[in-house]
N, C-alpha and C positions, 0 to 999 in steps of 0.2 A: 458380874460383868467385869470385863477387863478394863483396866485404866487406859487411856488414849493421851498421849504427849507428842506434839510435833516439834521436830528438829530438824537439822538440816545437814546434808553431807555435801563434800566438794568433789565434782568431777572436772577434772581440769582446772579451769578460771571459773567454772560456773557450778550456782550452789542447786542442790536438788532436795526438794522436800521429803523428809523420812517420818513416817509415823512410828513412835516408840509405843508399842502396846505390852503392858505389863499385866500379869495375872497369876493366882496361885495355883500351885500343882501339886499332887500327890507325891511323898517321897521325902528322904531326908532332906532338912534345912540347908538351903543355899541358894545359888541364883545361876541358870542356864541362859546364856545369850545366842539367839539364833538370827539369821538373816545375813550372812557372809560378813560376820564382823573380822577385822584382824587383830593381832594379838594386844595393841592398845586397847580396843574396845572390849576384847574379853577381861582384862585387867580391871575394867570397871567394877566388877565383882567385890574386890577388895576395898576399892576407893569408896564406893557407895555405903558399904556397911559401916566402915570405920567413921566416914563423915556424918552418916545419920545419927550413930551413937554419940559423936562428939559435939553435936549440935543440939543435946538435950531433947532429942526426938526419940521415937520408939521404933526399934526395928524387930519384927518379929521373927522368931525362930522358926519360919516356914520355908518352905521351896517355893522360890520364884521362876517364871519363866518369862523371857523378854524376847520379843520379835521387833526386829527392826525392818520394817516394810518400806519399799517393796525389797524383796528378798533377792532381785536380780541384780540390785546395784551393790556394789562392795564398799563397804564401809570402812575408814580409818580414822586413828586418832581419838585423842580423849574428850573431844566435844559432847559425846553423849553422855557424860556422867551425870550431869544435873537433870537431863530429862528422866533418867532411868531413876535417879533417886526421887524426884517428882512423882514418878509413875506409883514407885513403892510407897510413898507417904499417901497417895490417893487411893491405894488399895487397904490401907491401914485405917482410913478415915481421918487422917490429921490434914489433909488439904481436899477441897472440894474441886471436883471435875468441872464444874462451871466455872470456877474461877480462871480457867487458863482457855476459854473460848477465844477463837480468832487469835491466838498467841503462840510465838516460836521460843523454844527454850534452848540455849547454847551454854556451855561451859564445862570446863575440866574441875574435878574437885580436888582438893587436898585431903589429906587424913583428919585434919581439924575442922573440916566444914567449910573452908573458905573457897572462893572461885577464883580459879586461874584463867590467865590469856589464852586464847584459842586462835589459830591462825585463818584466815579468809573471812572473817566478819563482816566486811564490805559485800562480798558476793552473797553471803547467805542471806543478809538483809535485803539485798537486791531480789533474791529470789523469793524472799517471804512477802514482799511487796508486790511482786507480779503475781502471786498466787493469792492475793487479796487478804492476808493476814493484816491486822492493824496494831498488834504489839509484838515487840521482840524484847525477851531476858537475855541479856549479855553479860559477860564478865565486865566489871567495872573498869578495868583497864583498857577495853576495848569498846567503850560505850560512845567515845567521840567518833571513832571510825564508822561505826553503825548509824550514827547521827548524820552523816552526810546523804544517807538516802531520804528523799523527801517523803512527806504523807506517811509516816511511821512514827509511832511511839516508841522510844527507846527507853527501855528500865534497866539502870545500870545495877548489878547485883555483886555485892563482895562476899556473901555467906550464904549457905544454905538457910541457915535460921533466919535469916533476914527476907528471904525470898518466901518462906513459910509466913512469916509475918504480915507480909505484903499480901500474899494470896486469900490469907484468912482476915484482911481487913482491919489488922491490929495495928501496925506501924507502917504506913505506905511509903513506898521509896518514890522520891521526885523523879519526874521524867527528864531525860538527859536534854540539854539545850540543844538545838540543831547547830550544826558548824556551816559558817558562812564561805561559801565558794567564791573564792577569790584567786586569780593567778598571781604570781609572784615571778619577780626578775631571779635570774641566777647571780649568786654573790660568788663571784669568781676568785679564788686563791691567787691566781696569777692573771695580770693585766698586760695587755700586748704592750702598752707605754713602757713596761720594765724590761722589754726584750730588745736586745740591741741589735741592730743589723737586721737580715732576713726580711728585707721588704718585700720581695718577689714571693717569698712563702707566705707572709702574712695576707698578701693579695689573693693567692690561691686559696687559702683558708676562708677568706671572707667570700668569695665565689661559692666554696663548697659549702659555706652556711647559709648561702641566700638561696642555693638551690637543692640543698638536702644530697650532695654528691659525694661518693667516696672518695679518700685521698690515701696515696701512699707516699710516704717521704722517705727518701734515701738520702744517707750521707754518713760522715765518718762520726766516731765517737765524740760526744761533747760537743757537738754543733748546735744542738738546742731542739732537737726533735720532740723530745718527751716534753719539754717546757712549753714548746708552741702547741702541742696536742692539748696539754692540761689546762691552757689558756682558751682553747676554742669554745668551751661552753658559755664563756662570757659574751661571746658575740652572738649567740643563738637567739632567737625571739622567744618570748615567753611563752610557756605553754598556755592552751586555751582550757577552758574548765573541763570539755569532753576529753582532750588529752591527759589533763591531771588525773581524771578518774579512770581510765585505762592504765595508766601507770602505776596507781595507788593500788589498783586490784590485783596486779602481777605481783607487786610487793607484798601484799597482805597474803596471798595464796603461798607466797614462798617464805613467809615468815621473816622477811627482812625490813618490814616497815619500821622507821626510827620510832623510839619510844615519845610520846608527847606531840607525836606529828601524824594526826589522823589523814591529812591529804597533803600528797607530795606536790608542791608548787614550782619545783625546778626540775630541768630537765636531767636525766639520768647521765651519769659517766662511769662507765664501767672499764675496769683495766685488769683483764684475766691474766695470769701468768703462764708462761709458754708450755709449762708442763701440764696445764688444765686437759683433761680428758674430753672427747668429743660428746660425751654425755652432760658434761659440765657445762660445755659451749652452748649446746644446743638443745639440751634438756633430756630427761629420760629417767630411769629407775623403775623399779617394780611397780611402784605408784609415781607415774610420771610427774614431775616438777619443771617449772620454767627454768632454763638455763641462762647462760650469761646473754644470750641474743635476744632473749624476751625482758630479761631485767633492763637491756638499753633501749628498748622500746621508746620510741619518740626522744632518743638521746644519742649518745655516742658510743660505740664500742670501740676503744682503744686497744689495738695488739701492738704491742713493743717488741721488738726482736722478731719481725713478721716469720723469717724462714725458719725459726727455731721451734715453732708450732709443728707437731706432726702431720704429714701430709694428708692422713686421713681426717685429721680434726679440721684443717681447712677446706677441704672438699666437701664436707658435709654441709659447709655454709653456703655453697653456691645456690641451691635451690632457694632457701631463705631469702637470700639477698634479690633474688628475682621476684619472688612471690610475696614477699613482706609477712609471711607467715610460715610456721614450723609445724609439720605434722607428725606426731610420733605414733607408730603404730605397734599394738600388742595384740596378743592372742585374743583378749577380752574385748578389744576395741581399738578405735583410734581417738585420740585427741590433738586439738590444734590450739596452739598458742600464737600470739602475736609477735612478729619479729621486725618491726618496720624501724629499724636502726640505721645510724649512719657511720659506717666504718671509716676510721682513721688508724692506718697502719705505719708503722715506722722500722726500717730495717738499714743496716749497715750495707755497703756495697760488695763486700768480700768477708771471709772468716776475720782477717785481721783489722778490717774496718777502713783502710786507708787506701784501697783502689781509686785512682784519680785525683787523690789529695795532692795539691802543688807543694805542700811543704814536706810532710812526712812520707817516705816511699813506701809502697806496698810490698809485702814479703810474700805474698800470694803467686802461685803460677796461674797461667792463664785458665788452665783447666780447672782449678780450684774455684777460681772466680765463677767460672761459668757453671759449675756444679752447684755453688752455694745459692746463685742467682736463680737457677733452675729449680730450686725448691718450691718456689711460687709457680703453679702450673699457668700455662696461657690462658685456659678459661677463666682462672680465678683473677688474672690481671687484666682480662678484657672487661670484667666487670667493675673495675676501677677506673672512675672518669679521670681523676687528676693524679698524675704522676709528675712529683716535683722533687727537684735535687735540693740538699740543705747543705751547703758548702760550710768551711770552716769560717768562723767570725775573726776578723784580723783586729789588732790592738787597737787602732784609731777609732773604730765604732765600738769597742767594749769600754774605752776609757771616755766615750764622749758623754757628758753630763746632761745633755738635752734630752728630753723624754719624747717619746715617739708618740703616735695617734693612739688614743684610749680604746679600751675594749667598748666602752658605752657609745663612742662615736661611731665606731665601726658597727655596732649593734643597730643604730639608728637605720644606716643605709641598707642592712640586711633586712630589718622590719620592713622598710619601704618596698624593697623588691618582692618580699614575700606577700605583701598586700597586693602587688599589682598580680602575681600568680593567683591570689584567692580570689580576686575580680574575674581573671580570666577563665578560672574553671566553675565559676559560680553557675553558669547555665547549664553545665553539662548533667546529663541523667545518669549519675553514677553514685554511689554512696559516697559522701564527703570524705570521710576518714579513710579512704583509698585514694585520694588524690589532694595532697595538701601541698606539693611542691613540684617544681619541674622534674626532678628525678624521678617522682612516681609515675611520669606519663608513660602510657603505652603506646605502640606503633600507631594507632588510630590518631591519639592525641598529637604525636609528634609530626604527622602528616598535616593535621590542622592547623597548628600553631607555631611549626618552625619551617615556615615558607622561604625558599631561597630565590634570590634574582638569579640573572644570567652570571654576573662576575663571581658570586658565592657559588654558583652550580660549577664554574670553570675551577675555582679554588679546591673545592670539595672532590671534584673528579681527579684532579692532580693527586692531592693528599691519598685517595683510596688505592691509587696505583703504587705511589711511593712507598708508603707506610704499610702497605697491605691490610688494610682496615677490614674487619669482619663486618656482616650486618649489624651485630649487635654494637660494634664499635661506632658504626657509622650514625647510628641511632643516639648513641651516647655523646657523641661529638655535637650534634643538633642540639641535644638537650642543654648540654653546657653552653653552648653559644648562646642558648635562648636566655639562660641565667646571666652571662655576661651582659647582654643586651638588656635585660630588666635593670641591673646594677645601673647601667648607663642612661636609664630612662628612653630607651630607643623602642619605637612602635615594632620595627621590623629588624631581623639579624643583618648585620652589615659585613662586609668582608673583614674589617678590622676585629669583630667579635668572633667570627668563624676562625681567623688567623690565630687568636688568643687562645681559642679552645682547642686548636689542633696543636699547640705546642705544649700542650699538657699530656699528650699522648706518650707512651713509654718508647724509648729509644731503641732501634734494632741493634743487635750484637752487643757486645761485652766493651 
């Protein structure tokens, strides 16, 4: 009878249970692996053989055939090393098949028999619990990550020999302690109180944080755009446990989870370079992986030097900005990654950077300025709620020793506004993860929660004609006004809230 060991494969962000079948076959000694394995899985043959021999275990000179079922699912990565090795040991009578009842086995083997880290353990552990498994054997380095999943016994394995001793009940491995699920505040490297001047920009960023709105900052070099963007995570509300689990799962699958941090408790801040390809930004590859917009899920995606990004790179962001997910299609199927990020972009007004600066003259011609600003398409600009100019900071403000308002004080107001929004959306019949702030509202929600009285209607009618607002821009202005009203503690949108929202629309012309 063939040996049966259960393991798990990754399909996008989800785990899929894989049955590893090992049996003897006629022919020359060796190992044949079938079931759509990639090159890393095929290389398990050499790793398993060396690991078994160097663990003082017996490896027979026989022919093994390994089947990874279901065969229709493509398998990648070295996480099948350990289950294949255990299957071979079951066939040689060194481990009992019954010892693995209700268990999942994951891990990469080194040549000396030690067990190495594998990516996506939290997704695999979640799949194991969903399918009724009670125990999961994982690399010792990944045990804390797997222990986040409740109602699952996690056994940390540091070597093949130790696992065999445990399965044979000679030396039992202690079960990993459960990880406490607690959210945490963001420890910002830059505090708003240390940034001199730019009070109107700070106000715009506070509104953006309170409602989850996208922001574009335009100003000359050295005016503080990057500094303001890097300070923004410090005013965002702390992640909920569900949000933290979502973000941790993405980072685990992308193999970017920091060592010793099984659960990410702080909102992501991603700042890719403008040479990033579209696959690097939205995700892709032969085996699709999450891109920067998915790694920024529930956090901030900061694009500095916005016009320097390739036009194709920026245009592929348009659909994820609307749908909050990115779908990557291949001939073998489609994968969907979450992408509910907040865009914060910064740019110079022209190639030399000083167009409109009152001190340093611009050396660009009007056509150069227009061409530079036209690198950002109209549809992309339409998806950005707040357009703010960041002027040069004068000497008096820079030399002022007084500190401004701290990030923690601003965050209290932001959290209060978010709580208002949470209560407002609580009674809606939709998935809570799809509607967490005002920026997530759909058209039906805008009609329900962004009602305008007659003075506001007159103001909006005039703005539609003069600013030539599109239907999308109209709804975005209303959502922004709703956020400003929430910060002010107002029940309804007032003309002053609407007027402030309108001033954040882009100006026509150069």
